[in-house]
C-alpha positions as CSV (number, residue, x, y, z in Angstrom):
1,M,32.2,-25.5,20.4
2,S,31.2,-24.0,16.8
3,E,28.9,-26.3,14.3
4,I,31.0,-27.2,11.1
5,R,29.0,-25.8,7.7
6,V,28.4,-28.6,5.8
7,T,29.0,-27.5,2.1
8,L,27.5,-28.3,-1.6
9,S,31.1,-29.8,-2.2
10,D,30.4,-32.3,0.7
11,V,26.9,-33.7,-0.6
12,A,28.2,-33.6,-4.2
13,R,31.3,-35.8,-2.8
14,K,29.1,-38.0,-0.9
15,A,26.5,-38.4,-4.0
16,G,29.2,-38.9,-6.6
17,V,28.0,-36.0,-8.6
18,H,29.3,-32.7,-9.5
19,V,28.8,-29.8,-7.1
20,T,27.0,-28.0,-10.2
21,T,24.4,-30.6,-10.1
22,V,23.7,-30.7,-6.5
23,S,23.1,-26.8,-6.9
24,Q,20.6,-26.9,-9.5
25,A,18.7,-29.8,-7.7
26,L,18.3,-28.1,-4.6
27,R,16.9,-25.2,-7.0
28,N,14.3,-27.6,-8.7
29,H,16.3,-26.7,-11.9
30,P,14.6,-28.5,-15.1
31,S,17.4,-29.7,-16.5
32,I,18.0,-32.1,-13.9
33,A,15.7,-35.1,-13.8
34,A,13.1,-35.4,-10.9
35,T,14.4,-38.6,-9.3
36,T,17.9,-37.3,-9.2
37,R,16.8,-34.2,-7.8
38,E,14.7,-35.8,-5.1
39,R,17.7,-37.9,-4.5
40,L,20.0,-35.4,-3.9
41,Q,17.7,-33.0,-2.4
42,A,16.7,-36.1,0.6
43,L,20.9,-36.5,0.9
44,A,21.4,-32.8,1.8
45,L,18.2,-32.8,4.2
46,E,20.1,-36.1,5.7
47,M,23.5,-34.2,5.8
48,H,21.6,-31.1,7.2
49,Y,23.1,-28.7,4.6
50,R,22.2,-25.3,4.9
51,P,22.9,-22.6,2.5
52,D,25.1,-19.8,3.4
53,P,22.9,-16.9,3.2
54,F,26.0,-14.5,2.7
55,L,27.5,-16.6,-0.5
56,R,23.7,-16.7,-1.8
57,S,23.5,-12.9,-1.4
58,L,26.8,-12.3,-3.4
59,V,25.9,-15.2,-6.2
60,A,22.3,-13.3,-6.5
61,Y,24.2,-9.4,-6.6
62,R,26.4,-10.7,-9.3
63,A,24.2,-12.3,-11.7
64,R,22.1,-8.6,-11.6
65,C,25.2,-6.6,-12.3
66,P,27.1,-8.1,-15.5
67,T,30.2,-6.6,-16.4
68,G,29.9,-2.8,-17.3
69,E,26.5,-2.2,-15.5
70,K,27.0,0.2,-13.0
71,M,23.7,-0.2,-11.2
72,P,21.3,-3.1,-11.2
73,T,17.8,-1.7,-12.5
74,L,14.2,-2.3,-10.8
75,A,11.1,-2.0,-13.2
76,Y,8.6,0.6,-11.8
77,V,5.7,-0.6,-14.2
78,T,2.5,1.6,-14.3
79,N,-0.8,1.3,-16.4
80,W,-2.7,4.5,-16.6
81,H,-4.4,6.2,-19.2
82,T,-1.5,8.6,-19.8
83,R,2.2,7.8,-18.8
84,W,2.3,10.7,-16.0
85,G,-1.3,11.2,-15.0
86,W,-0.6,9.0,-12.0
87,K,1.5,11.5,-10.5
88,K,-1.5,14.3,-10.3
89,V,-2.4,11.9,-7.6
90,A,-0.8,12.2,-4.1
91,A,-0.8,8.8,-3.4
92,H,0.6,7.6,-6.4
93,S,3.2,10.2,-6.6
94,G,3.8,9.4,-3.3
95,F,4.5,5.9,-3.7
96,F,6.9,6.7,-6.8
97,A,8.9,9.4,-4.5
98,G,9.1,6.3,-1.9
99,A,10.4,3.8,-4.2
100,E,12.8,6.3,-6.2
101,S,14.5,7.1,-2.8
102,K,14.6,3.6,-1.3
103,A,16.1,2.0,-4.4
104,T,19.1,4.9,-4.7
105,E,19.7,3.9,-1.2
106,L,19.9,0.4,-1.7
107,G,22.0,0.8,-4.7
108,F,19.3,0.4,-7.4
109,R,18.4,2.5,-10.4
110,L,14.5,2.3,-10.7
111,E,13.2,2.9,-14.2
112,H,9.7,3.5,-15.1
113,F,7.8,1.4,-17.9
114,W,4.3,2.7,-19.0
115,L,2.2,-0.3,-20.5
116,H,0.1,2.2,-22.8
117,E,3.6,3.4,-24.4
118,P,2.7,3.2,-28.2
119,G,3.9,-0.4,-29.4
120,L,4.1,-1.7,-26.2
121,T,2.7,-4.9,-25.4
122,Q,3.0,-6.8,-22.6
123,K,4.8,-9.5,-24.4
124,R,7.2,-6.9,-26.0
125,L,7.8,-5.8,-21.9
126,A,8.7,-9.0,-21.1
127,E,11.2,-9.4,-24.1
128,T,12.6,-5.9,-22.8
129,L,12.6,-6.6,-19.4
130,A,14.7,-10.2,-19.8
131,A,17.2,-8.5,-22.8
132,R,18.6,-5.8,-20.2
133,G,18.4,-8.5,-17.7
134,I,15.9,-6.5,-15.0
135,D,14.8,-9.1,-13.1
136,G,12.8,-6.8,-10.1
137,V,9.9,-5.4,-11.1
138,I,7.0,-2.8,-9.1
139,I,3.7,-3.1,-10.4
140,A,2.1,0.2,-9.3
141,S,-0.8,2.7,-10.4
142,H,-2.9,0.1,-12.2
143,S,-6.1,1.7,-13.1
144,R,-8.7,-0.7,-12.9
145,E,-10.5,0.3,-16.4
146,L,-7.5,-0.6,-18.3
147,G,-7.3,-4.4,-17.1
148,D,-7.1,-6.9,-14.0
149,Q,-4.4,-9.1,-15.4
150,L,-0.8,-9.0,-16.1
151,Q,1.1,-11.8,-18.0
152,L,4.8,-11.1,-17.9
153,D,7.4,-13.7,-17.6
154,W,6.7,-14.1,-13.6
155,D,8.8,-17.7,-13.5
156,H,11.8,-15.1,-14.1
157,L,10.8,-12.0,-12.3
158,S,10.6,-11.0,-8.6
159,A,7.6,-9.2,-8.2
160,V,5.4,-7.3,-6.0
161,K,2.4,-5.0,-6.7
162,I,1.3,-1.4,-4.8
163,D,-2.1,-1.5,-4.0
164,Y,-4.9,-4.0,-5.3
165,F,-4.7,-4.1,-8.9
166,P,-4.5,-5.6,-10.8
167,H,-5.9,-8.7,-9.0
168,E,-4.0,-11.0,-11.2
169,P,-1.5,-12.6,-11.0
170,R,-1.5,-13.1,-7.1
171,L,1.6,-10.9,-6.3
172,H,3.4,-10.2,-2.9
173,N,1.2,-6.7,-2.3
174,V,2.0,-3.5,0.1
175,T,-0.6,-1.0,0.6
176,N,-1.8,1.7,3.2
177,N,-3.7,0.5,5.9
178,Q,-7.1,2.3,5.3
179,C,-9.1,-0.3,7.4
180,N,-6.3,1.2,10.6
181,I,-6.1,4.4,9.3
182,I,-9.7,5.4,9.9
183,R,-10.2,3.3,13.2
184,L,-7.0,5.3,14.3
185,A,-8.7,8.4,13.0
186,M,-11.8,7.3,15.4
187,R,-10.0,6.3,18.5
188,R,-8.3,9.8,18.3
189,L,-11.5,11.7,17.7
190,A,-13.3,10.1,20.7
191,G,-10.2,10.6,22.8
192,L,-10.9,14.3,21.8
193,G,-14.4,14.0,22.9
194,Y,-16.5,13.4,19.6
195,R,-18.9,11.2,19.5
196,R,-21.3,11.6,16.7
197,M,-18.9,10.3,13.7
198,G,-20.2,10.7,10.6
199,F,-17.9,9.2,7.5
200,V,-18.0,10.2,3.9
201,V,-16.2,8.2,1.1
202,H,-16.7,7.8,-2.7
203,R,-17.9,4.6,-3.3
204,G,-14.9,3.9,-6.4
205,W,-12.4,4.8,-4.2
206,D,-13.5,2.6,-1.5
207,H,-14.3,-0.4,-4.0
208,A,-10.4,0.2,-5.2
209,V,-9.5,-0.8,-1.5
210,D,-11.8,-3.9,-1.4
211,N,-13.8,-2.0,1.0
212,N,-11.5,-1.6,3.6
213,W,-12.3,1.9,4.3
214,T,-15.9,1.1,5.2
215,A,-14.9,-2.2,6.7
216,G,-12.3,0.1,9.0
217,Y,-15.6,2.3,10.0
218,L,-18.0,-0.4,10.7
219,T,-16.0,-2.4,13.0
220,A,-14.7,1.0,15.0
221,Q,-18.4,1.9,15.4
222,Q,-18.6,-1.4,17.9
223,E,-16.8,0.7,20.5
224,L,-19.6,3.5,20.4
225,S,-22.6,3.6,21.8
226,P,-25.5,2.2,19.6
227,S,-27.2,5.5,19.5
228,D,-24.2,7.4,18.2
229,R,-23.3,4.7,15.3
230,L,-24.3,6.9,12.3
231,P,-24.5,5.3,8.3
232,V,-21.5,5.9,6.3
233,Y,-22.3,8.3,3.5
234,V,-21.1,6.6,0.2
235,F,-21.4,8.8,-3.1
236,P,-22.0,8.1,-6.1
237,D,-25.7,7.0,-5.1
238,S,-26.8,6.3,-8.3
239,H,-26.4,3.2,-10.4
240,P,-25.1,1.7,-13.2
241,V,-21.8,1.0,-11.5
242,S,-20.0,2.5,-14.8
243,R,-20.8,5.8,-12.9
244,W,-18.5,5.5,-10.0
245,V,-16.0,2.2,-10.9
246,H,-13.9,4.9,-13.1
247,E,-12.9,7.0,-10.0
248,T,-9.9,8.3,-11.7
249,N,-12.1,10.4,-14.0
250,A,-15.1,11.4,-11.5
251,S,-15.9,14.2,-9.5
252,V,-14.7,14.0,-6.0
253,L,-17.5,16.3,-4.6
254,A,-19.8,14.4,-2.5
255,D,-23.6,14.8,-4.1
256,P,-24.7,18.0,-2.6
257,V,-28.3,17.1,-2.2
258,P,-28.0,13.6,-0.5
259,F,-24.8,14.9,1.6
260,R,-27.2,17.8,3.1
261,N,-29.8,15.4,3.8
262,W,-27.5,12.9,5.1
263,L,-25.8,15.6,7.5
264,E,-29.1,17.0,8.6
265,R,-30.6,14.1,9.3
266,Y,-27.8,12.8,11.9
267,R,-26.3,15.7,12.8
268,P,-22.5,14.3,13.3
269,D,-20.3,16.3,15.5
270,V,-17.5,15.4,13.6
271,V,-17.0,14.9,9.8
272,I,-14.2,12.3,8.6
273,A,-13.6,12.2,5.1
274,K,-11.0,13.5,2.3
275,A,-11.2,17.6,2.1
276,A,-12.2,17.6,-1.6
277,Y,-15.1,15.4,-1.3
278,V,-17.0,17.6,1.8
279,L,-15.7,21.0,2.7
280,P,-17.1,23.0,-0.5
281,L,-20.5,21.7,0.6
282,I,-19.9,22.4,4.1
283,K,-18.8,26.2,3.2
284,E,-21.8,26.3,0.7
285,M,-24.4,25.5,3.3
286,G,-22.8,28.3,5.8
287,L,-21.5,26.1,8.1
288,K,-18.2,27.1,9.9
289,I,-15.4,24.6,10.8
290,P,-14.9,23.9,13.9
291,Q,-17.6,26.3,15.4
292,D,-20.3,24.4,13.8
293,I,-19.0,21.3,13.0
294,A,-15.6,19.6,13.3
295,F,-13.6,17.8,10.3
296,A,-10.8,15.1,10.4
297,D,-8.9,14.8,7.1
298,L,-8.1,11.1,6.3
299,F,-6.4,11.9,3.4
300,L,-4.1,14.8,5.1
301,E,-0.8,16.0,3.0
302,E,1.0,18.3,5.3
303,P,0.3,18.8,8.8
304,H,0.4,22.5,9.4
305,G,-1.9,22.8,12.5
306,N,-4.7,23.8,10.5
307,F,-6.4,20.4,10.1
308,G,-6.5,17.3,12.1
309,G,-6.5,14.0,10.5
310,V,-4.0,11.2,9.0
311,R,-1.3,11.2,6.8
312,Q,-1.2,7.8,5.0
313,N,2.6,8.1,4.7
314,H,2.4,6.8,0.8
315,D,6.2,7.3,0.3
316,R,6.9,4.4,2.9
317,V,4.5,2.3,0.6
318,G,7.0,2.9,-2.0
319,A,9.8,2.3,0.0
320,A,8.5,-0.9,1.3
321,A,7.5,-2.4,-2.0
322,V,11.4,-1.6,-2.9
323,E,12.7,-3.5,0.6
324,I,10.4,-6.6,-0.5
325,V,11.7,-7.0,-4.1
326,A,15.3,-6.4,-2.6
327,G,14.7,-9.0,-0.4
328,Q,13.3,-11.8,-3.2
329,L,16.0,-11.0,-5.3
330,Q,18.6,-11.3,-2.3
331,H,16.9,-14.9,-1.7
332,H,17.1,-15.6,-5.2
333,K,13.1,-15.9,-5.3
334,F,11.3,-15.5,-8.4
335,G,7.8,-16.3,-9.7
336,V,4.4,-15.7,-8.3
337,P,4.1,-16.7,-4.9
338,T,2.2,-19.8,-3.7
339,I,1.2,-17.6,-1.0
340,P,1.3,-14.2,-1.5
341,I,1.9,-11.6,1.7
342,K,0.0,-8.6,2.0
343,T,2.5,-5.8,3.9
344,Y,0.3,-2.8,5.2
345,V,2.2,0.5,6.1
346,D,-0.3,2.6,9.0
347,G,-0.8,6.2,9.2
348,T,0.2,8.7,11.3
349,W,-2.5,11.4,13.2
350,F,-1.9,14.9,13.4
351,D,-3.9,16.9,15.8
352,G,-5.3,20.4,14.2
353,A,-7.5,23.3,14.4
354,S,-10.4,21.2,12.3
355,C,-10.9,19.3,15.0
356,P,-10.1,20.8,18.7
357,S,-10.4,18.5,21.8
358,R,-14.5,19.0,23.1
359,N,-13.1,17.6,26.9
360,V,-11.4,21.3,27.5
361,E,-14.6,22.9,26.2
362,K,-16.9,20.4,28.0
363,A,-14.9,20.8,31.4
364,A,-15.2,24.7,31.0
365,L,-18.7,24.5,30.9
366,V,-18.8,22.8,34.3
367,A,-16.5,25.0,35.8
368,A,-17.1,28.2,38.2
369,P,-16.5,31.0,36.5
370,S,-13.0,31.5,37.8
371,E,-12.0,27.9,37.3
372,R,-13.5,28.2,33.5
373,E,-11.1,30.6,33.0
374,S,-7.9,29.1,34.4
375,V,-9.1,25.7,32.0
376,V,-9.5,27.5,29.0
377,S,-6.1,29.4,29.3
378,R,-4.5,26.2,29.6
C-alpha cells in the first residue's frame, strides 16, 4: 500500500495557522518570527512532511517566467579586459558555446553581461538582474588582475562559477580536471612505451588553476622509476610575479635558452605541453617530431591524427555550469552555499602521429628479420 503524503495544508490545519505561514516558515522567511518558524518546522518534521518535488519545480518555473516573457534568462557574467576578448581563448570560447547550447536545450536564454561595460558597476548589475527577474547567474572568464571579489545580491541568486576566479564569494564551481588530464596523458604515454616524460607549463597558467597541473604531474611521477622522474619546466623563470601573473597578456612561448638547457640536460623522450609553448623552439633547435622527440598536446583542440594528446572538453564545462544553475533554480536554492561543491570535467585522450607507440618499435628491434617486417606492417 502506498504511503499517503502529508501536505502543507495538513501541517497548517494541525498548527492552526494559514498554509502560507507554514510555507514561509519552512523556507526560513524573515517575515515569520523565529519562535514560530521553529515551532512549525518541528511540527512538520514530527508529521513526516516532505515537499512535493514536482510541485516545487512548477512553482519555481512559474516564478521565473512572468506573464509575457517567452523564456527565462540566465546571466553569463564575464570580467575581461575587453567585452569579447575572452572569445580569443579556446577554453573560454568553448565554455560559452557549451553553456549556450545547454541553455537552449533546457529552455533558457543565455545573455552575456560584461562587468567593464561603460557605466556598469557591480551594484548596477545587481539592480539590472533584479529588475529583469534574472536569478540564475554563471560567473565565467574572470581575469585575475581585474579583481578577485564579486559583490552581488547573492541571497536572491542561484549562481555557479566556471574555473577558479574570483575566489570570493565561494560559489559552486565547475572546471576542467587539470590534475587528472595530465595524469591521463602520462598513463596513456606510459602505455605507449614512454618513460622519460617531460612537462612544460606556463607559471601563470598553473597558478590560475591552483597549481593543479604540477600537482597532477608530480602525482603521476610516483608510478615511474625514480631515474625517470624529470623536474617540471615552469616558465617564465624570473620574478617579480608581475611578469607572469597576467598570463592573458604574457607570451605563451617558453623561455628559449632555459628550455634548451632543460631539454638537453634531462633528455625526455616525450614532451607534454601546450603546442604553442614549445613547438616553435623544438623546430628552431632542428629536432623532428616524433623522430627525435615525441610530443603530447594537453590543449588538443581538434583530434585529426597529427598530434596525440588530450582534448579538454571545454564545452562540457559550460554545459555542466548551466545544468548546475538550472538544478538550483528548480529546487529554489539561492545564496552563497555553506559548503560549495566543485565539479570536475575530465579530458579525452586521442592517439596521434606526434607520439606513436614505442612498443612496436622495441618489438621490431628484438625480432628476427622476417619477424620484424611482420611486426612493423601490422
